[in-house]
N, C-alpha and C positions, 0 to 999 in steps of 0.2 A: 404473552410468548408464543407464536403460533408455532415458530419453524427452528430446522437447527441454525439457523443464522443467526438468531437470536436468544436461544438455549445456552451457549456456550462462550464460555472464557476464549479468547484466540488461541491458547493452546490445545483446545480441545474440539474442537472444529474439524474435525476428522480430513486426512490429506483426500481421502476417495471423494468425498464431498468437492473438496477445491479442482482437485482433477477434474472434475465432472462439470464444474463450474466452467473451468478453464477448457474443455471441450466441450461447450454447448450442450451438453445431454440435460439439461436443468430446465425443468419449466419458467415461465417468465418470473414470478412472484420470486420463488425462492431463488432465482438468481440473482433479482432486484434486491432482497433484501440482503443476501451476501456480500454483494458488491457493496451497498452502503455501510456493510457490518466493515469489508475491508478498507474504506474510504476513512472509517472513524477508528478504526482500531491495529495500529503498527504491528502487532505482531501477523495476523493477520493475513494482512498487506506484504508483508517478509514472504510469508509462505508461498503465497500466491508467484511473485517474482522469483521463488527458485523455482519451483514449478515453469515458470516461463522459461528459467536459462537451463533447463534440461536438455530440450533438442539441439542445442547449442551446444551444449559439451558432449553428448552425444556423438553430434557430426565432426566434433574436433577429435574425437576418438577415432573416426572410421578416417578420417582425411588423410590419412599415410598408410594405403595398405602393403604398400611394400616393409615395413615396419612392424605390422599387426601380426600376434601371433595366428596362428593356425591352428582354428577350430578342431579340436580331435572328433575322430569319426564316430566314437562312443555317445559324444555328444552331442553332435548334429543329429543322431540318429533317433534319441530320446526326445530333442527338441522336436524333430519333424512326428513319431509317433505322439507328444503330448499335443501338437495342434490340430491331429486329424482325428484326436480324441474327443476334442471340445467341440459344444454347437456351434453355430453359427455366430457373432457378433451380432447384440441385436440393442433395442432402448435397453434400459435398463432402469427400474422404477426404483427411487429412493426413496426408506420410509422414514418418516418424518421422525427423527429425535428426538427424545426428550417427553414424546406422546406415548402413551400406553394404550 
């Protein structure tokens, strides 16, 4: 077994790895193995489907701005400070799970 896609049961494949697959952040070999796992393992496929639903669910929450609660100013300020303190996004190298 040479990757996380092969090393774990479906319930142990990290959500972060599945999210990286969905976002196109994995190298082709790892992505292919993980897609193969999803085709063979219903639990992994269900987790990927759940990730696919997130954007639609978030969009539904924002669809009606009139009924949405206002974000408190202190929360907005904390989020803005946190975002300014973060380094710019980049491609993350994924460590191969199961290898030491």
